[in-house]
C-alpha positions as CSV (number, residue, x, y, z in Angstrom):
1,M,109.5,106.2,128.7
2,K,108.2,106.8,132.2
3,T,104.4,106.4,132.8
4,K,102.2,108.1,135.4
5,P,100.9,105.8,138.1
6,R,97.1,105.5,138.3
7,T,95.4,107.5,141.0
8,A,93.8,106.0,144.1
9,P,90.1,105.1,143.7
10,Q,87.5,107.7,144.9
11,R,85.3,107.2,147.9
12,G,81.5,106.8,147.4
13,F,79.5,105.6,144.5
14,H,81.4,105.8,141.2
15,F,81.8,103.6,138.1
16,D,84.7,101.5,139.5
17,Y,82.9,100.8,142.7
18,L,79.7,99.9,141.0
19,M,81.6,97.5,138.7
20,W,83.3,96.0,141.7
21,L,79.9,95.5,143.3
22,F,78.5,94.0,140.1
23,T,81.3,91.5,139.9
24,R,80.5,90.2,143.3
25,L,76.7,90.2,142.8
26,S,76.9,88.6,139.4
27,A,78.9,85.7,140.9
28,L,76.2,85.2,143.4
29,A,73.5,85.4,140.7
30,M,75.3,82.7,138.7
31,Y,75.4,80.4,141.7
32,L,71.7,81.0,142.4
33,L,70.8,80.3,138.7
34,A,72.8,77.1,138.7
35,I,71.2,75.9,141.9
36,V,67.7,76.7,140.6
37,G,68.5,74.9,137.3
38,I,69.8,71.8,139.1
39,I,66.8,71.6,141.5
40,A,64.3,72.2,138.7
41,A,65.9,69.6,136.4
42,L,65.9,67.1,139.2
43,L,62.2,67.8,139.7
44,M,61.5,67.3,136.0
45,S,62.8,63.7,135.8
46,A,66.5,64.4,135.4
47,R,67.2,62.2,138.4
48,Q,66.4,59.0,136.6
49,N,67.2,60.0,133.0
50,M,70.4,62.1,133.1
51,T,74.0,61.6,134.1
52,V,75.6,64.0,136.5
53,A,77.6,65.5,133.5
54,D,74.4,66.1,131.6
55,L,72.8,67.7,134.6
56,M,75.7,70.1,135.2
57,R,75.7,71.0,131.5
58,W,72.0,71.8,131.7
59,A,72.4,73.7,135.0
60,F,74.9,76.1,133.6
61,M,73.4,76.5,130.1
62,P,69.8,75.3,129.9
63,N,69.5,74.4,126.2
64,P,66.9,71.8,125.0
65,N,69.7,70.2,122.9
66,H,71.4,69.2,126.1
67,V,68.4,67.2,127.0
68,A,67.8,65.6,123.6
69,N,70.9,63.5,124.0
70,T,69.8,62.0,127.3
71,N,67.1,59.4,128.2
72,V,64.5,62.1,129.0
73,P,61.3,60.8,127.3
74,D,59.5,64.2,126.8
75,V,61.9,67.0,125.6
76,E,59.1,69.5,125.0
77,V,58.7,70.2,128.7
78,W,62.3,71.5,128.7
79,K,61.7,74.0,125.9
80,G,59.7,76.5,127.9
81,I,60.2,80.3,128.3
82,F,61.4,79.8,131.8
83,W,64.4,77.9,130.6
84,Q,65.1,80.4,127.9
85,V,65.1,83.3,130.4
86,M,67.4,81.2,132.7
87,G,69.8,80.7,129.8
88,I,69.8,84.4,128.9
89,L,70.4,85.4,132.5
90,M,73.2,83.0,132.8
91,L,74.7,84.2,129.6
92,F,74.4,87.9,130.7
93,F,75.9,87.4,134.1
94,A,78.7,85.0,133.0
95,G,79.7,87.1,130.0
96,A,79.7,90.4,131.9
97,H,81.5,88.9,134.9
98,G,84.2,87.3,132.8
99,L,84.8,90.2,130.5
100,H,84.9,92.6,133.4
101,G,87.6,90.4,135.0
102,L,89.6,90.4,131.8
103,L,89.3,94.2,131.6
104,N,90.5,94.5,135.2
105,V,93.6,92.5,134.4
106,L,94.3,94.5,131.2
107,E,93.8,97.8,133.0
108,D,96.4,96.8,135.6
109,Y,99.1,96.9,132.9
110,I,97.9,99.9,130.9
111,S,98.6,103.3,132.2
112,R,97.5,105.5,129.3
113,T,94.0,106.8,129.8
114,W,93.0,106.7,126.1
115,V,94.1,103.1,125.7
116,R,92.1,102.1,128.8
117,N,89.0,103.9,127.4
118,L,89.5,102.2,124.1
119,L,89.8,98.8,125.7
120,R,86.6,99.5,127.8
121,G,84.7,100.3,124.6
122,L,86.1,97.2,122.8
123,V,85.3,94.9,125.7
124,F,81.8,96.4,125.8
125,L,81.4,95.8,122.1
126,V,82.6,92.2,122.4
127,W,80.1,91.6,125.3
128,V,77.2,93.1,123.2
129,L,78.0,91.0,120.2
130,M,78.6,87.9,122.2
131,S,75.3,88.4,124.1
132,A,73.3,89.0,120.8
133,I,74.7,85.8,119.3
134,G,74.0,83.9,122.5
135,I,70.4,85.2,122.8
136,Y,69.8,84.3,119.2
137,V,71.0,80.7,119.8
138,I,69.0,80.4,123.0
139,L,65.8,81.6,121.4
140,T,66.1,79.6,118.2
141,S,67.1,76.2,119.7
């Protein structure tokens, strides 16, 4: 069975270009969130009470349970709304960035339009469910 090759991308603003741009900007946002997390944790006594591994785990997913297993004396400071928002943003950017990369790889090997559209919908559904579960965990921990 011979398949039709995909057409060349359009010029200007369109969905594929916006997703390409989102992938680049989400990577920068994840770096920024991690740097802010590391600096804020160091300012909040992580320097004396955490190992580097604990600090990295906190920077990429700020969850108070990550601090409870360290020598930090006051865990309540680490449970604020700021850290919950940081965790939700990291979850959003990392999930969307990774699943969009997976979708790009899958679309390179799939030539049928209806299968590509089905996969896009499936990946979006996985992202929504994963985000909902992650937000629930972040807000209840």
